[in-house]
PDB file with one MODEL, atoms N, CA, C and O in Angstrom:
MODEL        1
ATOM      1  N   MET A   1      -3.885   3.709   9.070  1.00  0.00           N
ATOM      2  CA  MET A   1      -3.068   2.994   8.121  1.00  0.00           C
ATOM      3  C   MET A   1      -2.338   1.843   8.809  1.00  0.00           C
ATOM      4  O   MET A   1      -2.196   0.759   8.243  1.00  0.00           O
ATOM      5  N   ASN A   2      -1.884   2.087  10.016  1.00  0.00           N
ATOM      6  CA  ASN A   2      -1.150   1.058  10.740  1.00  0.00           C
ATOM      7  C   ASN A   2      -1.991  -0.198  10.957  1.00  0.00           C
ATOM      8  O   ASN A   2      -1.493  -1.315  10.815  1.00  0.00           O
ATOM      9  N   ALA A   3      -3.262  -0.016  11.301  1.00  0.00           N
ATOM     10  CA  ALA A   3      -4.144  -1.169  11.523  1.00  0.00           C
ATOM     11  C   ALA A   3      -4.356  -1.957  10.235  1.00  0.00           C
ATOM     12  O   ALA A   3      -4.372  -3.187  10.252  1.00  0.00           O
ATOM     13  N   LEU A   4      -4.516  -1.254   9.132  1.00  0.00           N
ATOM     14  CA  LEU A   4      -4.696  -1.908   7.834  1.00  0.00           C
ATOM     15  C   LEU A   4      -3.436  -2.676   7.446  1.00  0.00           C
ATOM     16  O   LEU A   4      -3.520  -3.811   6.976  1.00  0.00           O
ATOM     17  N   ASP A   5      -2.281  -2.067   7.640  1.00  0.00           N
ATOM     18  CA  ASP A   5      -1.006  -2.718   7.360  1.00  0.00           C
ATOM     19  C   ASP A   5      -0.826  -3.960   8.229  1.00  0.00           C
ATOM     20  O   ASP A   5      -0.424  -5.013   7.733  1.00  0.00           O
ATOM     21  N   ASN A   6      -1.120  -3.841   9.517  1.00  0.00           N
ATOM     22  CA  ASN A   6      -0.966  -4.986  10.430  1.00  0.00           C
ATOM     23  C   ASN A   6      -1.896  -6.133  10.055  1.00  0.00           C
ATOM     24  O   ASN A   6      -1.492  -7.295  10.093  1.00  0.00           O
ATOM     25  N   ALA A   7      -3.138  -5.817   9.694  1.00  0.00           N
ATOM     26  CA  ALA A   7      -4.098  -6.867   9.330  1.00  0.00           C
ATOM     27  C   ALA A   7      -3.660  -7.593   8.060  1.00  0.00           C
ATOM     28  O   ALA A   7      -3.730  -8.820   7.990  1.00  0.00           O
ATOM     29  N   LEU A   8      -3.211  -6.845   7.064  1.00  0.00           N
ATOM     30  CA  LEU A   8      -2.762  -7.466   5.820  1.00  0.00           C
ATOM     31  C   LEU A   8      -1.536  -8.341   6.059  1.00  0.00           C
ATOM     32  O   LEU A   8      -1.456  -9.461   5.556  1.00  0.00           O
ATOM     33  N   ARG A   9      -0.591  -7.825   6.824  1.00  0.00           N
ATOM     34  CA  ARG A   9       0.619  -8.612   7.113  1.00  0.00           C
ATOM     35  C   ARG A   9       0.298  -9.883   7.905  1.00  0.00           C
ATOM     36  O   ARG A   9       0.842 -10.951   7.625  1.00  0.00           O
ATOM     37  N   LYS A  10      -0.582  -9.759   8.886  1.00  0.00           N
ATOM     38  CA  LYS A  10      -0.935 -10.916   9.716  1.00  0.00           C
ATOM     39  C   LYS A  10      -1.489 -12.052   8.854  1.00  0.00           C
ATOM     40  O   LYS A  10      -1.226 -13.227   9.110  1.00  0.00           O
ATOM     41  N   SER A  11      -2.252 -11.682   7.839  1.00  0.00           N
ATOM     42  CA  SER A  11      -2.846 -12.709   6.981  1.00  0.00           C
ATOM     43  C   SER A  11      -1.873 -13.245   5.929  1.00  0.00           C
ATOM     44  O   SER A  11      -2.075 -14.350   5.427  1.00  0.00           O
ATOM     45  N   LEU A  12      -0.838 -12.503   5.586  1.00  0.00           N
ATOM     46  CA  LEU A  12       0.035 -12.910   4.483  1.00  0.00           C
ATOM     47  C   LEU A  12       1.425 -13.407   4.883  1.00  0.00           C
ATOM     48  O   LEU A  12       2.021 -14.206   4.160  1.00  0.00           O
ATOM     49  N   GLU A  13       1.948 -12.950   6.018  1.00  0.00           N
ATOM     50  CA  GLU A  13       3.339 -13.259   6.350  1.00  0.00           C
ATOM     51  C   GLU A  13       3.638 -14.743   6.494  1.00  0.00           C
ATOM     52  O   GLU A  13       4.762 -15.166   6.226  1.00  0.00           O
ATOM     53  N   LYS A  14       2.669 -15.541   6.908  1.00  0.00           N
ATOM     54  CA  LYS A  14       2.960 -16.978   7.038  1.00  0.00           C
ATOM     55  C   LYS A  14       3.147 -17.627   5.663  1.00  0.00           C
ATOM     56  O   LYS A  14       3.832 -18.643   5.548  1.00  0.00           O
ATOM     57  N   PHE A  15       2.541 -17.046   4.621  1.00  0.00           N
ATOM     58  CA  PHE A  15       2.702 -17.562   3.263  1.00  0.00           C
ATOM     59  C   PHE A  15       3.859 -16.886   2.526  1.00  0.00           C
ATOM     60  O   PHE A  15       4.489 -17.488   1.656  1.00  0.00           O
ATOM     61  N   TYR A  16       4.132 -15.625   2.885  1.00  0.00           N
ATOM     62  CA  TYR A  16       5.195 -14.837   2.250  1.00  0.00           C
ATOM     63  C   TYR A  16       6.078 -14.225   3.330  1.00  0.00           C
ATOM     64  O   TYR A  16       5.929 -13.044   3.643  1.00  0.00           O
ATOM     65  N   PRO A  17       6.994 -14.999   3.907  1.00  0.00           N
ATOM     66  CA  PRO A  17       7.832 -14.511   5.017  1.00  0.00           C
ATOM     67  C   PRO A  17       8.694 -13.298   4.662  1.00  0.00           C
ATOM     68  O   PRO A  17       9.090 -12.550   5.556  1.00  0.00           O
ATOM     69  N   SER A  18       8.990 -13.088   3.383  1.00  0.00           N
ATOM     70  CA  SER A  18       9.833 -11.956   3.003  1.00  0.00           C
ATOM     71  C   SER A  18       9.149 -10.610   3.277  1.00  0.00           C
ATOM     72  O   SER A  18       9.809  -9.571   3.281  1.00  0.00           O
ATOM     73  N   LEU A  19       7.842 -10.627   3.504  1.00  0.00           N
ATOM     74  CA  LEU A  19       7.139  -9.378   3.828  1.00  0.00           C
ATOM     75  C   LEU A  19       7.589  -8.807   5.166  1.00  0.00           C
ATOM     76  O   LEU A  19       7.387  -7.621   5.428  1.00  0.00           O
ATOM     77  N   ARG A  20       8.190  -9.622   6.008  1.00  0.00           N
ATOM     78  CA  ARG A  20       8.693  -9.129   7.304  1.00  0.00           C
ATOM     79  C   ARG A  20       9.804  -8.102   7.115  1.00  0.00           C
ATOM     80  O   ARG A  20      10.045  -7.272   7.991  1.00  0.00           O
ATOM     81  N   GLU A  21      10.487  -8.162   5.953  1.00  0.00           N
ATOM     82  CA  GLU A  21      11.574  -7.222   5.660  1.00  0.00           C
ATOM     83  C   GLU A  21      11.043  -5.852   5.245  1.00  0.00           C
ATOM     84  O   GLU A  21      11.771  -4.862   5.313  1.00  0.00           O
ATOM     85  N   MET A  22       9.792  -5.785   4.820  1.00  0.00           N
ATOM     86  CA  MET A  22       9.220  -4.552   4.286  1.00  0.00           C
ATOM     87  C   MET A  22       8.777  -3.629   5.408  1.00  0.00           C
ATOM     88  O   MET A  22       8.158  -4.063   6.379  1.00  0.00           O
ATOM     89  N   VAL A  23       9.106  -2.335   5.260  1.00  0.00           N
ATOM     90  CA  VAL A  23       8.744  -1.322   6.237  1.00  0.00           C
ATOM     91  C   VAL A  23       8.088  -0.157   5.500  1.00  0.00           C
ATOM     92  O   VAL A  23       8.595   0.294   4.472  1.00  0.00           O
ATOM     93  N   LEU A  24       6.962   0.332   6.024  1.00  0.00           N
ATOM     94  CA  LEU A  24       6.347   1.527   5.466  1.00  0.00           C
ATOM     95  C   LEU A  24       7.052   2.729   6.085  1.00  0.00           C
ATOM     96  O   LEU A  24       7.121   2.848   7.309  1.00  0.00           O
ATOM     97  N   THR A  25       7.575   3.617   5.244  1.00  0.00           N
ATOM     98  CA  THR A  25       8.352   4.748   5.760  1.00  0.00           C
ATOM     99  C   THR A  25       7.614   6.081   5.698  1.00  0.00           C
ATOM    100  O   THR A  25       7.966   7.011   6.424  1.00  0.00           O
ATOM    101  N   ASP A  26       6.593   6.190   4.842  1.00  0.00           N
ATOM    102  CA  ASP A  26       5.848   7.443   4.759  1.00  0.00           C
ATOM    103  C   ASP A  26       4.464   7.185   4.183  1.00  0.00           C
ATOM    104  O   ASP A  26       4.258   6.246   3.413  1.00  0.00           O
ATOM    105  N   TYR A  27       3.516   8.040   4.573  1.00  0.00           N
ATOM    106  CA  TYR A  27       2.121   7.928   4.149  1.00  0.00           C
ATOM    107  C   TYR A  27       1.621   9.343   3.910  1.00  0.00           C
ATOM    108  O   TYR A  27       1.597  10.160   4.831  1.00  0.00           O
ATOM    109  N   LYS A  28       1.218   9.640   2.664  1.00  0.00           N
ATOM    110  CA  LYS A  28       0.765  10.989   2.323  1.00  0.00           C
ATOM    111  C   LYS A  28      -0.615  10.910   1.686  1.00  0.00           C
ATOM    112  O   LYS A  28      -0.899  10.020   0.885  1.00  0.00           O
ATOM    113  N   VAL A  29      -1.469  11.863   2.060  1.00  0.00           N
ATOM    114  CA  VAL A  29      -2.816  11.945   1.497  1.00  0.00           C
ATOM    115  C   VAL A  29      -2.985  13.326   0.882  1.00  0.00           C
ATOM    116  O   VAL A  29      -2.638  14.339   1.491  1.00  0.00           O
ATOM    117  N   ARG A  30      -3.522  13.353  -0.326  1.00  0.00           N
ATOM    118  CA  ARG A  30      -3.795  14.619  -0.989  1.00  0.00           C
ATOM    119  C   ARG A  30      -5.174  14.556  -1.628  1.00  0.00           C
ATOM    120  O   ARG A  30      -5.516  13.562  -2.268  1.00  0.00           O
ATOM    121  N   VAL A  31      -5.965  15.605  -1.461  1.00  0.00           N
ATOM    122  CA  VAL A  31      -7.268  15.688  -2.113  1.00  0.00           C
ATOM    123  C   VAL A  31      -7.022  16.126  -3.552  1.00  0.00           C
ATOM    124  O   VAL A  31      -6.384  17.149  -3.798  1.00  0.00           O
ATOM    125  N   VAL A  32      -7.537  15.339  -4.504  1.00  0.00           N
ATOM    126  CA  VAL A  32      -7.267  15.596  -5.917  1.00  0.00           C
ATOM    127  C   VAL A  32      -8.165  16.699  -6.468  1.00  0.00           C
ATOM    128  O   VAL A  32      -7.672  17.632  -7.103  1.00  0.00           O
ATOM    129  N   ASN A  33      -9.455  16.610  -6.240  1.00  0.00           N
ATOM    130  CA  ASN A  33     -10.402  17.600  -6.770  1.00  0.00           C
ATOM    131  C   ASN A  33     -11.282  18.140  -5.639  1.00  0.00           C
ATOM    132  O   ASN A  33     -12.441  17.752  -5.494  1.00  0.00           O
ATOM    133  N   ALA A  34     -10.716  19.023  -4.861  1.00  0.00           N
ATOM    134  CA  ALA A  34     -11.388  19.537  -3.663  1.00  0.00           C
ATOM    135  C   ALA A  34     -12.719  20.219  -3.976  1.00  0.00           C
ATOM    136  O   ALA A  34     -13.603  20.264  -3.121  1.00  0.00           O
ATOM    137  N   SER A  35     -12.869  20.740  -5.169  1.00  0.00           N
ATOM    138  CA  SER A  35     -14.115  21.436  -5.509  1.00  0.00           C
ATOM    139  C   SER A  35     -15.310  20.488  -5.589  1.00  0.00           C
ATOM    140  O   SER A  35     -16.450  20.949  -5.637  1.00  0.00           O
ATOM    141  N   ALA A  36     -15.075  19.181  -5.605  1.00  0.00           N
ATOM    142  CA  ALA A  36     -16.155  18.197  -5.675  1.00  0.00           C
ATOM    143  C   ALA A  36     -16.782  17.925  -4.307  1.00  0.00           C
ATOM    144  O   ALA A  36     -17.708  17.120  -4.205  1.00  0.00           O
ATOM    145  N   GLY A  37     -16.299  18.572  -3.271  1.00  0.00           N
ATOM    146  CA  GLY A  37     -16.857  18.392  -1.930  1.00  0.00           C
ATOM    147  C   GLY A  37     -16.654  16.984  -1.406  1.00  0.00           C
ATOM    148  O   GLY A  37     -15.544  16.453  -1.439  1.00  0.00           O
ATOM    149  N   THR A  38     -17.742  16.373  -0.916  1.00  0.00           N
ATOM    150  CA  THR A  38     -17.627  15.037  -0.333  1.00  0.00           C
ATOM    151  C   THR A  38     -17.390  13.957  -1.379  1.00  0.00           C
ATOM    152  O   THR A  38     -17.060  12.825  -1.026  1.00  0.00           O
ATOM    153  N   ALA A  39     -17.551  14.284  -2.665  1.00  0.00           N
ATOM    154  CA  ALA A  39     -17.273  13.323  -3.744  1.00  0.00           C
ATOM    155  C   ALA A  39     -15.839  13.455  -4.252  1.00  0.00           C
ATOM    156  O   ALA A  39     -15.472  12.829  -5.246  1.00  0.00           O
ATOM    157  N   ALA A  40     -15.038  14.256  -3.582  1.00  0.00           N
ATOM    158  CA  ALA A  40     -13.661  14.471  -4.009  1.00  0.00           C
ATOM    159  C   ALA A  40     -12.851  13.181  -3.925  1.00  0.00           C
ATOM    160  O   ALA A  40     -13.052  12.358  -3.031  1.00  0.00           O
ATOM    161  N   LYS A  41     -11.941  13.025  -4.866  1.00  0.00           N
ATOM    162  CA  LYS A  41     -11.038  11.872  -4.835  1.00  0.00           C
ATOM    163  C   LYS A  41      -9.817  12.218  -3.990  1.00  0.00           C
ATOM    164  O   LYS A  41      -9.368  13.363  -3.956  1.00  0.00           O
ATOM    165  N   VAL A  42      -9.296  11.208  -3.316  1.00  0.00           N
ATOM    166  CA  VAL A  42      -8.053  11.366  -2.566  1.00  0.00           C
ATOM    167  C   VAL A  42      -6.996  10.470  -3.188  1.00  0.00           C
ATOM    168  O   VAL A  42      -7.280   9.380  -3.684  1.00  0.00           O
ATOM    169  N   ARG A  43      -5.773  10.965  -3.146  1.00  0.00           N
ATOM    170  CA  ARG A  43      -4.624  10.189  -3.628  1.00  0.00           C
ATOM    171  C   ARG A  43      -3.750   9.885  -2.426  1.00  0.00           C
ATOM    172  O   ARG A  43      -3.353  10.782  -1.681  1.00  0.00           O
ATOM    173  N   VAL A  44      -3.461   8.613  -2.251  1.00  0.00           N
ATOM    174  CA  VAL A  44      -2.613   8.168  -1.149  1.00  0.00           C
ATOM    175  C   VAL A  44      -1.291   7.677  -1.729  1.00  0.00           C
ATOM    176  O   VAL A  44      -1.275   6.841  -2.633  1.00  0.00           O
ATOM    177  N   LEU A  45      -0.201   8.191  -1.212  1.00  0.00           N
ATOM    178  CA  LEU A  45       1.136   7.734  -1.586  1.00  0.00           C
ATOM    179  C   LEU A  45       1.749   7.039  -0.381  1.00  0.00           C
ATOM    180  O   LEU A  45       1.751   7.577   0.726  1.00  0.00           O
ATOM    181  N   ILE A  46       2.263   5.849  -0.606  1.00  0.00           N
ATOM    182  CA  ILE A  46       2.936   5.098   0.453  1.00  0.00           C
ATOM    183  C   ILE A  46       4.373   4.839   0.011  1.00  0.00           C
ATOM    184  O   ILE A  46       4.614   4.293  -1.065  1.00  0.00           O
ATOM    185  N   GLU A  47       5.306   5.230   0.842  1.00  0.00           N
ATOM    186  CA  GLU A  47       6.715   4.932   0.595  1.00  0.00           C
ATOM    187  C   GLU A  47       7.092   3.737   1.460  1.00  0.00           C
ATOM    188  O   GLU A  47       6.790   3.692   2.653  1.00  0.00           O
ATOM    189  N   SER A  48       7.756   2.775   0.838  1.00  0.00           N
ATOM    190  CA  SER A  48       8.151   1.540   1.519  1.00  0.00           C
ATOM    191  C   SER A  48       9.619   1.261   1.237  1.00  0.00           C
ATOM    192  O   SER A  48      10.210   1.819   0.313  1.00  0.00           O
ATOM    193  N   ARG A  49      10.186   0.396   2.045  1.00  0.00           N
ATOM    194  CA  ARG A  49      11.577  -0.020   1.810  1.00  0.00           C
ATOM    195  C   ARG A  49      11.796  -1.406   2.393  1.00  0.00           C
ATOM    196  O   ARG A  49      11.033  -1.879   3.235  1.00  0.00           O
ATOM    197  N   ASP A  50      12.844  -2.034   1.926  1.00  0.00           N
ATOM    198  CA  ASP A  50      13.355  -3.253   2.539  1.00  0.00           C
ATOM    199  C   ASP A  50      14.863  -3.082   2.625  1.00  0.00           C
ATOM    200  O   ASP A  50      15.360  -1.967   2.465  1.00  0.00           O
ATOM    201  N   HIS A  51      15.591  -4.141   2.870  1.00  0.00           N
ATOM    202  CA  HIS A  51      17.041  -4.006   3.026  1.00  0.00           C
ATOM    203  C   HIS A  51      17.766  -3.726   1.710  1.00  0.00           C
ATOM    204  O   HIS A  51      18.963  -3.437   1.715  1.00  0.00           O
ATOM    205  N   LYS A  52      17.047  -3.809   0.572  1.00  0.00           N
ATOM    206  CA  LYS A  52      17.675  -3.594  -0.731  1.00  0.00           C
ATOM    207  C   LYS A  52      17.282  -2.294  -1.413  1.00  0.00           C
ATOM    208  O   LYS A  52      18.116  -1.685  -2.083  1.00  0.00           O
ATOM    209  N   SER A  53      16.048  -1.850  -1.267  1.00  0.00           N
ATOM    210  CA  SER A  53      15.591  -0.708  -2.051  1.00  0.00           C
ATOM    211  C   SER A  53      14.393   0.000  -1.413  1.00  0.00           C
ATOM    212  O   SER A  53      13.851  -0.439  -0.398  1.00  0.00           O
ATOM    213  N   GLU A  54      14.000   1.113  -2.046  1.00  0.00           N
ATOM    214  CA  GLU A  54      12.832   1.886  -1.640  1.00  0.00           C
ATOM    215  C   GLU A  54      11.900   2.011  -2.832  1.00  0.00           C
ATOM    216  O   GLU A  54      12.357   2.008  -3.975  1.00  0.00           O
ATOM    217  N   TRP A  55      10.578   2.124  -2.582  1.00  0.00           N
ATOM    218  CA  TRP A  55       9.610   2.296  -3.652  1.00  0.00           C
ATOM    219  C   TRP A  55       8.392   3.039  -3.137  1.00  0.00           C
ATOM    220  O   TRP A  55       8.124   3.079  -1.936  1.00  0.00           O
ATOM    221  N   THR A  56       7.652   3.632  -4.083  1.00  0.00           N
ATOM    222  CA  THR A  56       6.446   4.393  -3.761  1.00  0.00           C
ATOM    223  C   THR A  56       5.283   3.824  -4.557  1.00  0.00           C
ATOM    224  O   THR A  56       5.419   3.528  -5.744  1.00  0.00           O
ATOM    225  N   THR A  57       4.134   3.673  -3.897  1.00  0.00           N
ATOM    226  CA  THR A  57       2.925   3.203  -4.562  1.00  0.00           C
ATOM    227  C   THR A  57       1.796   4.184  -4.283  1.00  0.00           C
ATOM    228  O   THR A  57       1.859   4.983  -3.349  1.00  0.00           O
ATOM    229  N   MET A  58       0.754   4.105  -5.121  1.00  0.00           N
ATOM    230  CA  MET A  58      -0.324   5.078  -5.033  1.00  0.00           C
ATOM    231  C   MET A  58      -1.677   4.391  -5.147  1.00  0.00           C
ATOM    232  O   MET A  58      -1.828   3.400  -5.861  1.00  0.00           O
ATOM    233  N   GLY A  59      -2.660   4.936  -4.429  1.00  0.00           N
ATOM    234  CA  GLY A  59      -4.041   4.521  -4.549  1.00  0.00           C
ATOM    235  C   GLY A  59      -4.923   5.747  -4.668  1.00  0.00           C
ATOM    236  O   GLY A  59      -4.669   6.760  -4.017  1.00  0.00           O
ATOM    237  N   VAL A  60      -5.962   5.667  -5.494  1.00  0.00           N
ATOM    238  CA  VAL A  60      -6.876   6.791  -5.688  1.00  0.00           C
ATOM    239  C   VAL A  60      -8.309   6.293  -5.554  1.00  0.00           C
ATOM    240  O   VAL A  60      -8.673   5.262  -6.118  1.00  0.00           O
ATOM    241  N   SER A  61      -9.113   7.030  -4.805  1.00  0.00           N
ATOM    242  CA  SER A  61     -10.519   6.686  -4.623  1.00  0.00           C
ATOM    243  C   SER A  61     -11.234   7.864  -3.975  1.00  0.00           C
ATOM    244  O   SER A  61     -10.596   8.795  -3.482  1.00  0.00           O
ATOM    245  N   THR A  62     -12.554   7.818  -3.979  1.00  0.00           N
ATOM    246  CA  THR A  62     -13.315   8.807  -3.215  1.00  0.00           C
ATOM    247  C   THR A  62     -13.373   8.405  -1.743  1.00  0.00           C
ATOM    248  O   THR A  62     -13.838   9.177  -0.903  1.00  0.00           O
ATOM    249  N   ASN A  63     -12.902   7.198  -1.432  1.00  0.00           N
ATOM    250  CA  ASN A  63     -12.893   6.665  -0.076  1.00  0.00           C
ATOM    251  C   ASN A  63     -11.448   6.570   0.396  1.00  0.00           C
ATOM    252  O   ASN A  63     -10.640   5.871  -0.216  1.00  0.00           O
ATOM    253  N   LEU A  64     -11.120   7.262   1.471  1.00  0.00           N
ATOM    254  CA  LEU A  64      -9.740   7.289   1.972  1.00  0.00           C
ATOM    255  C   LEU A  64      -9.224   5.899   2.331  1.00  0.00           C
ATOM    256  O   LEU A  64      -8.075   5.569   2.038  1.00  0.00           O
ATOM    257  N   ILE A  65     -10.061   5.088   2.959  1.00  0.00           N
ATOM    258  CA  ILE A  65      -9.628   3.744   3.353  1.00  0.00           C
ATOM    259  C   ILE A  65      -9.355   2.892   2.116  1.00  0.00           C
ATOM    260  O   ILE A  65      -8.372   2.152   2.078  1.00  0.00           O
ATOM    261  N   GLU A  66     -10.214   2.992   1.113  1.00  0.00           N
ATOM    262  CA  GLU A  66      -9.997   2.230  -0.116  1.00  0.00           C
ATOM    263  C   GLU A  66      -8.726   2.685  -0.829  1.00  0.00           C
ATOM    264  O   GLU A  66      -7.955   1.850  -1.303  1.00  0.00           O
ATOM    265  N   ALA A  67      -8.499   3.981  -0.912  1.00  0.00           N
ATOM    266  CA  ALA A  67      -7.280   4.487  -1.542  1.00  0.00           C
ATOM    267  C   ALA A  67      -6.041   4.000  -0.787  1.00  0.00           C
ATOM    268  O   ALA A  67      -5.040   3.638  -1.405  1.00  0.00           O
ATOM    269  N   SER A  68      -6.107   3.990   0.533  1.00  0.00           N
ATOM    270  CA  SER A  68      -4.994   3.497   1.352  1.00  0.00           C
ATOM    271  C   SER A  68      -4.766   2.017   1.111  1.00  0.00           C
ATOM    272  O   SER A  68      -3.623   1.577   0.980  1.00  0.00           O
ATOM    273  N   TYR A  69      -5.838   1.245   1.053  1.00  0.00           N
ATOM    274  CA  TYR A  69      -5.750  -0.194   0.807  1.00  0.00           C
ATOM    275  C   TYR A  69      -5.122  -0.467  -0.560  1.00  0.00           C
ATOM    276  O   TYR A  69      -4.252  -1.329  -0.683  1.00  0.00           O
ATOM    277  N   LEU A  70      -5.563   0.265  -1.588  1.00  0.00           N
ATOM    278  CA  LEU A  70      -5.019   0.055  -2.932  1.00  0.00           C
ATOM    279  C   LEU A  70      -3.521   0.336  -2.975  1.00  0.00           C
ATOM    280  O   LEU A  70      -2.767  -0.414  -3.596  1.00  0.00           O
ATOM    281  N   ALA A  71      -3.092   1.400  -2.326  1.00  0.00           N
ATOM    282  CA  ALA A  71      -1.666   1.727  -2.289  1.00  0.00           C
ATOM    283  C   ALA A  71      -0.881   0.677  -1.504  1.00  0.00           C
ATOM    284  O   ALA A  71       0.225   0.307  -1.897  1.00  0.00           O
ATOM    285  N   LEU A  72      -1.444   0.200  -0.407  1.00  0.00           N
ATOM    286  CA  LEU A  72      -0.781  -0.812   0.415  1.00  0.00           C
ATOM    287  C   LEU A  72      -0.655  -2.144  -0.321  1.00  0.00           C
ATOM    288  O   LEU A  72       0.397  -2.783  -0.284  1.00  0.00           O
ATOM    289  N   VAL A  73      -1.724  -2.555  -0.984  1.00  0.00           N
ATOM    290  CA  VAL A  73      -1.682  -3.816  -1.740  1.00  0.00           C
ATOM    291  C   VAL A  73      -0.650  -3.724  -2.869  1.00  0.00           C
ATOM    292  O   VAL A  73       0.079  -4.683  -3.121  1.00  0.00           O
ATOM    293  N   ASP A  74      -0.588  -2.581  -3.542  1.00  0.00           N
ATOM    294  CA  ASP A  74       0.427  -2.416  -4.583  1.00  0.00           C
ATOM    295  C   ASP A  74       1.835  -2.495  -4.000  1.00  0.00           C
ATOM    296  O   ASP A  74       2.731  -3.061  -4.627  1.00  0.00           O
ATOM    297  N   ALA A  75       2.040  -1.936  -2.811  1.00  0.00           N
ATOM    298  CA  ALA A  75       3.356  -1.998  -2.168  1.00  0.00           C
ATOM    299  C   ALA A  75       3.744  -3.441  -1.863  1.00  0.00           C
ATOM    300  O   ALA A  75       4.881  -3.849  -2.099  1.00  0.00           O
ATOM    301  N   VAL A  76       2.798  -4.203  -1.342  1.00  0.00           N
ATOM    302  CA  VAL A  76       3.052  -5.615  -1.025  1.00  0.00           C
ATOM    303  C   VAL A  76       3.309  -6.410  -2.301  1.00  0.00           C
ATOM    304  O   VAL A  76       4.244  -7.208  -2.357  1.00  0.00           O
ATOM    305  N   GLU A  77       2.485  -6.196  -3.325  1.00  0.00           N
ATOM    306  CA  GLU A  77       2.676  -6.917  -4.583  1.00  0.00           C
ATOM    307  C   GLU A  77       4.015  -6.572  -5.221  1.00  0.00           C
ATOM    308  O   GLU A  77       4.677  -7.444  -5.784  1.00  0.00           O
ATOM    309  N   TYR A  78       4.421  -5.304  -5.136  1.00  0.00           N
ATOM    310  CA  TYR A  78       5.720  -4.911  -5.683  1.00  0.00           C
ATOM    311  C   TYR A  78       6.849  -5.614  -4.938  1.00  0.00           C
ATOM    312  O   TYR A  78       7.803  -6.088  -5.555  1.00  0.00           O
ATOM    313  N   LYS A  79       6.743  -5.681  -3.628  1.00  0.00           N
ATOM    314  CA  LYS A  79       7.763  -6.379  -2.826  1.00  0.00           C
ATOM    315  C   LYS A  79       7.868  -7.842  -3.254  1.00  0.00           C
ATOM    316  O   LYS A  79       8.968  -8.365  -3.434  1.00  0.00           O
ATOM    317  N   LEU A  80       6.729  -8.491  -3.414  1.00  0.00           N
ATOM    318  CA  LEU A  80       6.740  -9.894  -3.831  1.00  0.00           C
ATOM    319  C   LEU A  80       7.288 -10.036  -5.253  1.00  0.00           C
ATOM    320  O   LEU A  80       8.017 -10.984  -5.544  1.00  0.00           O
ATOM    321  N   PHE A  81       6.943  -9.105  -6.131  1.00  0.00           N
ATOM    322  CA  PHE A  81       7.465  -9.114  -7.496  1.00  0.00           C
ATOM    323  C   PHE A  81       8.984  -8.958  -7.485  1.00  0.00           C
ATOM    324  O   PHE A  81       9.697  -9.682  -8.180  1.00  0.00           O
ATOM    325  N   LYS A  82       9.475  -7.996  -6.679  1.00  0.00           N
ATOM    326  CA  LYS A  82      10.915  -7.789  -6.566  1.00  0.00           C
ATOM    327  C   LYS A  82      11.622  -9.054  -6.107  1.00  0.00           C
ATOM    328  O   LYS A  82      12.726  -9.362  -6.556  1.00  0.00           O
ATOM    329  N   ASP A  83      10.981  -9.772  -5.220  1.00  0.00           N
ATOM    330  CA  ASP A  83      11.564 -11.000  -4.685  1.00  0.00           C
ATOM    331  C   ASP A  83      11.257 -12.217  -5.544  1.00  0.00           C
ATOM    332  O   ASP A  83      11.577 -13.343  -5.166  1.00  0.00           O
ATOM    333  N   SER A  84      10.633 -11.993  -6.705  1.00  0.00           N
ATOM    334  CA  SER A  84      10.248 -13.051  -7.657  1.00  0.00           C
ATOM    335  C   SER A  84       9.258 -14.032  -7.079  1.00  0.00           C
ATOM    336  O   SER A  84       9.312 -15.225  -7.375  1.00  0.00           O
ATOM    337  N   ILE A  85       8.351 -13.536  -6.254  1.00  0.00           N
ATOM    338  CA  ILE A  85       7.273 -14.365  -5.696  1.00  0.00           C
ATOM    339  C   ILE A  85       5.980 -13.868  -6.331  1.00  0.00           C
ATOM    340  O   ILE A  85       5.622 -12.701  -6.167  1.00  0.00           O
ATOM    341  N   LYS A  86       5.279 -14.733  -7.050  1.00  0.00           N
ATOM    342  CA  LYS A  86       4.077 -14.295  -7.746  1.00  0.00           C
ATOM    343  C   LYS A  86       2.876 -14.320  -6.809  1.00  0.00           C
ATOM    344  O   LYS A  86       2.529 -15.369  -6.266  1.00  0.00           O
ATOM    345  N   PRO A  87       2.228 -13.135  -6.615  1.00  0.00           N
ATOM    346  CA  PRO A  87       1.009 -13.111  -5.797  1.00  0.00           C
ATOM    347  C   PRO A  87      -0.158 -13.718  -6.562  1.00  0.00           C
ATOM    348  O   PRO A  87      -0.150 -13.764  -7.793  1.00  0.00           O
ATOM    349  N   ARG A  88      -1.157 -14.181  -5.826  1.00  0.00           N
ATOM    350  CA  ARG A  88      -2.348 -14.736  -6.446  1.00  0.00           C
ATOM    351  C   ARG A  88      -3.148 -13.644  -7.130  1.00  0.00           C
ATOM    352  O   ARG A  88      -3.063 -12.474  -6.758  1.00  0.00           O
ATOM    353  N   GLN A  89      -3.919 -14.028  -8.124  1.00  0.00           N
ATOM    354  CA  GLN A  89      -4.791 -13.086  -8.825  1.00  0.00           C
ATOM    355  C   GLN A  89      -5.880 -12.581  -7.897  1.00  0.00           C
ATOM    356  O   GLN A  89      -6.384 -13.328  -7.058  1.00  0.00           O
ATOM    357  N   ARG A  90      -6.247 -11.309  -8.045  1.00  0.00           N
ATOM    358  CA  ARG A  90      -7.330 -10.738  -7.250  1.00  0.00           C
ATOM    359  C   ARG A  90      -8.653 -11.079  -7.869  1.00  0.00           C
ATOM    360  O   ARG A  90      -9.698 -10.688  -7.347  1.00  0.00           O
TER     361      ARG A  90
ENDMDL
END
């Protein structure tokens, strides 16, 4: 998760300096439907904070990296939304 967070920040911080204030405080993974074996979905919860508030975002996928990425992108977008900075459309 740390490598994914660092890569995303490296590419975005020069355009959105307020992301430097954001800190990931917790990362949780839970298997949603374990009976599905290797096709099981995972839910990733990421807790983040800045100097003003804390928030939690979630990503779900059969791929752990994708679920982590989805939760991380939501955390970044929420931070930018809180700061009234509109992110570009995906």
